[in-house]
C-alpha positions in Angstrom: -93.9 43.0 81.0 -92.4 42.2 77.6 -89.4 40.1 77.1 -86.3 42.2 76.6 -82.9 41.4 75.0 -79.9 43.3 76.4 -76.1 43.2 76.5 -74.7 42.1 79.9 -71.1 43.1 80.5 -68.7 41.4 82.9 -65.8 43.2 84.6 -63.1 42.5 87.2 -63.8 45.1 89.9 -64.7 47.9 87.5 -68.5 47.4 86.8 -69.3 50.4 89.0 -66.9 52.7 87.1 -67.9 51.4 83.7 -71.6 52.0 84.2 -70.9 55.4 85.7 -69.0 56.2 82.5 -71.8 54.8 80.3 -74.3 56.9 82.2 -72.2 60.0 81.5 -72.4 59.1 77.8 -76.1 58.0 77.5 -77.7 59.7 80.6 -80.4 57.8 82.5 -80.6 56.0 85.9 -78.5 53.2 87.4 -79.7 50.6 89.8 -77.1 48.5 91.6 -76.8 45.5 93.9 -73.6 44.3 95.6 -72.3 40.9 96.5 -72.9 41.7 100.2 -76.6 42.6 99.6 -77.3 39.1 98.2 -74.7 37.2 100.3 -73.3 35.6 97.1 -69.7 35.5 98.3 -68.1 34.4 101.6 -65.0 36.4 100.8 -65.2 39.8 102.7 -62.9 41.4 100.0 -65.8 40.9 97.5 -68.6 42.5 99.5 -68.5 45.8 97.5 -68.3 44.1 94.1 -71.3 44.8 91.9 -73.5 41.6 91.6 -75.9 43.3 89.2 -76.4 46.8 87.8 -78.5 48.3 85.1 -78.4 51.5 83.2 -81.8 52.6 81.8 -81.3 55.5 79.5 -83.7 57.6 77.5 -85.0 56.2 74.3 -85.2 52.6 75.6 -81.5 52.0 75.9 -80.5 49.5 78.6 -77.2 48.1 79.6 -76.4 45.6 82.3 -73.1 44.9 84.1 -71.6 43.0 87.0 -68.2 42.2 88.5 -66.9 38.7 88.1 -66.1 36.8 91.4 -62.4 36.4 92.0 -62.8 32.6 91.8 -64.1 32.8 88.2 -62.0 33.4 85.1 -62.6 36.6 83.1 -61.2 36.9 79.6 -61.3 40.4 77.9 -63.0 40.2 74.6 -65.4 37.5 75.8 -66.7 39.3 78.9 -70.2 39.7 77.7 -73.4 37.8 77.4 -76.8 38.4 75.9 -79.6 38.6 78.5 -83.2 37.7 78.0 -85.5 38.9 80.8 -89.2 39.3 81.4 -92.1 37.6 83.2 -93.5 35.3 80.5 -92.2 32.0 82.0 -93.3 29.6 79.2 -91.8 31.9 76.6 -88.5 32.4 78.4 -88.1 28.7 79.4 -88.8 27.9 75.8 -86.0 30.2 74.6 -83.6 28.8 77.3 -84.4 25.2 76.2 -84.0 25.9 72.5 -80.8 27.9 72.9 -79.3 25.1 74.9 -79.7 22.5 72.0 -76.2 21.7 70.9 -74.7 24.0 73.5 -74.0 23.7 77.2 -76.0 24.8 80.2 -73.7 26.5 82.7 -76.5 27.0 85.3 -79.9 25.5 85.0 -82.9 27.7 85.4 -83.4 27.8 89.2 -84.6 30.2 91.8 -81.9 32.9 92.4 -81.2 34.8 95.6 -83.2 37.7 94.3 -86.3 35.6 93.9 -86.4 35.2 90.1 -85.6 32.2 88.0 -82.2 32.5 86.5 -80.0 30.4 84.2 -77.0 30.6 82.0 -75.9 28.7 78.9 -73.5 28.9 76.0 -75.2 28.1 72.6 -73.8 26.0 69.9 -72.1 29.0 68.3 -70.3 29.9 71.5 -72.5 32.8 72.5 -73.2 33.2 76.2 -76.8 33.8 77.3 -78.5 34.6 80.6 -82.2 34.2 81.1 -84.0 35.8 84.0 -87.7 35.1 84.6 -89.3 37.6 87.1 -90.7 36.0 90.2 -94.1 36.7 91.6 -94.5 40.2 93.0 -94.5 40.3 96.8 -98.0 41.1 98.2 
């Protein structure tokens, strides 16, 4: 798997509707996971929030989106991040480490509930980044 760079959009309870809209524009297939599926919130009101979704459209277009937990701030206009993902661990860890220089790590690269390594940071220019390193496939 090659490393990919995609936009990752954050919403307050409208990630599902937003990706459905973008699918109507670009076509393609959507995959979705909820907060409940990965047990990422103890608040029952958040069970149907979208933890992660991805639209893969013809021509190689990809767009990712999620709902922001109620406990986290969401500011319109800065509700996006750039996402690096793939399975080349040394390459992706290197990008994470280099992007963090002069910036701030919001979540160190650690094993996520979905089995991959995941981390978040803001680089020295104020750009938010997410890095996801695919875990080993289940045998």
